[in-house]
N, C-alpha and C positions, 0 to 999 in steps of 0.2 A: 031250393036255391039259397034260402036264408041259412039253412044249416051248413051247406057248403061254404057259404060266406063267412059264417062264424069260425068254421074250422081253419079257413084260410087266414082269418085275422089272428087266430090262436098261433098258428105256425109262424106268422110273421113276428109275433110277440116273442116266440121262442128263439127265433133267429136272432132278433135284436138283443135279447137278453145273453145269448151265446157270444155275440160280437163284443157287447160290453164286457163280459167277463173276460174274454180274451184280451181285450184292450187293457183292462185293469191289471191282469197278470203280466203282460208285457210291460206296463209302466212300472210295476213293482221290481221286475227284473232290471230294467233300465236304471231305477233309482239305486238299486244295490251296487252298480258298477259305474254310477254316473260321475263320481268325483274325478277319476282318472280321465273319463271321457271329456268331462267339462273343462279340465286343466288343459288337456291336449288341444281341445277345440278353441279354446280362448287365448292359448299361448300365454297365460298368465298363472303363476304359482303364488298363492297368497301364504306368506310365512309369518306366523306370530313370532315376536322376539320380546325380550325385555331389555330396552337400551341402556339400562345401567349396569349391565353384567360385564364387567371388566374381563377382557380376554375371550369372551364368549359372544356377546352381541352388544358391543359398546358404542354409544353415540358420542363421539368426541365433542366436548362442549365448545370447543374453539372453532372447529371446522364443520360440525355437524355430520361428518362422514361416519358411517357405521364400520365398525372394524371388530374382528374377533374370529374365533375358529367356526362358529356356526354361521356367521356371515360368509365366510369363504365356502363352507360346504353346502349352503343353500344355494349359492351360485353354481356350484358343481352339480347339484340336484337338477337344477334348471337346464344346465348344459346336457345332462343325460337324458332329460325328457324330450329334448328337441332343440334344433338350432334357432328357432325364433322364440323360444320360451323367455319370458320376462319374470323377474321376481318382484313381487309387491310386499314390502315388509310392513307388518301391521304391530304397532306398539301394543304390548300386552304386559302382564306381570304375573307373579306367582298367584297373587291373590284373585286375579281375574282369568287366570288360565282355563279353568273348566268352563266357565260361561263363554269365553271367547271361542273355544273348540266346539262346544255343543250347540252354541248359537250360530255357528257356521260363518264366524268372521274371519277364519283363515281356514286353509286346507291342511296345515300341519304346523305344529308348534316346534321350533328349532332353536332352543336356548338352554341346553343342557338341563333338562327337566329331571329332577330327582324321582326316581320310581318309588312311590309310597302305596301301601295298601289303601289309603283314602283316595288317592288319585286314580289308582288302577281300577277302583270300582266304577269310575265314570269315563275314563279314557283307555285307549289302547296304545301301548308303547312298542316301539321297534326294540330290537336288541340293544344293549347299552354300548355307547362309544366311549364314554369316560366314567371314571369312578374316583370319588374323593373321600377323604376323611374329614372330620370336623376340626377347625383350628380356632383359637381364641385370640381376640385382639384386645389388648390393653394399652393404656396410656403410659409412655415412658415416665411420667411423675408418679404413677401409682406404684408405692413401695409395698403394698400388702400383697399384691400378686406377683410372685417372683416366677412360679413354674405352675404346671398343670395341677399339682397336688393342693394348691392354694385356692382353687376356684370353688369346689364344692364345700364350703364351710359357712357356719352361721354368720350372717352379717354381710355376706358378699352378695351383690346385686349382678345378676347375669341377664343380658339383654339378647333378644333374637327378633329377627324381623317377622311380624305377623303374616301368616300365610306360607311361609317357607317350611320346608321339611325339618328344619332345626327346632321348630316350636314343639311339636309333639316328642320328638327325640329327647329334648332336654327336659321336657316335663316328666318324662319318664326316668331319666338318668340322675337329675339332681335330687338329692336328698336333704340337703341343709341349707343351700344357698337359696336366694329369692330370685324367681324368674319373672322378667317383664317382657312384653311383646309389643313394642311400638308399631305403628302402621307401616313405616317405610325403613328401608335400610339406613337412610340418612338419619332418621330419628334415632335409631339404636346407636349410630356413631356418635351423635351429639350427646347422647346420654353418657357415653364412656369419656368422651373429650371433656365434658363439663365436670365429670367426677360424679354425677349421679348414678351411674352404673360403673361397676369395676372391669367388665369385659362384656364384649359381644362375640356371639359365636358365628362362624361363617364356614366357607369352604376354601379349597386351595385356589380357585381362580380369584375369588374376591380377596383373599388375603394378599395375593399379588398386586391387586389394586391399591390396597392400603400402603404397601411398601412403596409403590411408585409415586403416589399422589399425596401422602400425608406423613409430615414430619414429626408428628406426635405419637404415631402408633408404633407399637413393637407386636410381634407375632409370638404366641406361645402354642407349641406343637405338642400334642399328646406323646408320651413316652412309648407307648405301644399303640396298636390299632384301637380307636376308640369306638367309631361307628361308621363304617363304610357305606356309601350310598352310591348306586349306579345311576348314571344319567342317560337319558335317551331322547328320542323324538316322539311327540304325542299327537294323536288324532283322534277322530270320532270312532266309536265302536260301529260294527255292523257293516263294514265295507272291505270284505276280504281281498278283493282285487287291488284297491289302493294300498292296503296294508302290506300285501306281498310285494308290490312295487317298491315301497319304502324299505322293506326288509332287504331286498336285493341291493338297493342303493347303499345301505350301511355295510353289508357284506362286501361289496365292490370296493368301497373306499378303505375298508381294512386290508384287503388283500392286494390292492394295486398301489398302496403307498399314499393315497391322497390324505387319509386321516392323519397319519404321522407327519407328513409334510406341513399340514396346517397346524398341528399341534406344535411343531418346532417354531412355526412363525411367531406363535403366540405365547411360547414358553410354558406349555402344558404338557410336555412329553410325559412327566411323572404320573399323569392321571389318566393316560390313554388305555383303553381296553383293547387288547391285541387279539384276543381269540374270538 
């Protein structure tokens, strides 16, 4: 009897272990596809944005309203995910982007994020929907910088915003000018406006902000292609189902005209990726 009881207890233990293993396997499978399920179940899509990105995800300082191509397209994504879906915009920045995504503060980052090798190591990107070259912003009173050829010269100070893709690009490109990387875009603007820096480097959307909001700034465009960067949406790695759903959305808006329509509203047609 004691032997039979011992065998019964052993079988019970094996059964419990089997059930536990099955539960863990099921949990891992659910975790792999949980983001799409969670978004659909909660009817809430959390979207990381940078609220100072003019034309992309810009918070109007007077009205506090969010406007821009990726604000419009985030709403379109919510519409595609379901009639009851709501968008919750989460303030982020290029410096905080990786942490905000990997720490699960948002489901997807939608603020024209430049695809760089450093970011691609940590994040997964959709196919690009925008592509921009680099532009320089100088003060109208700066008579040393007349065109692009004047930038990379000894004694010239070039500013970039820390954490943006312009920082590693310009560190590689510049041979003679001095590069500085203030913590915020506003700091780099102040460096140029004050005369402490000669130019700051930015992209097409932000250059349009400078034209629209600053009377002291002038844009210097490269004479030929300088460094094109593709922009896309970013998310955590490891969730194939969520990634495929986001890929389908980007393909859909390219083919049904919603991407170009949003680009026209915000004067970004020149940088739309059509293929």
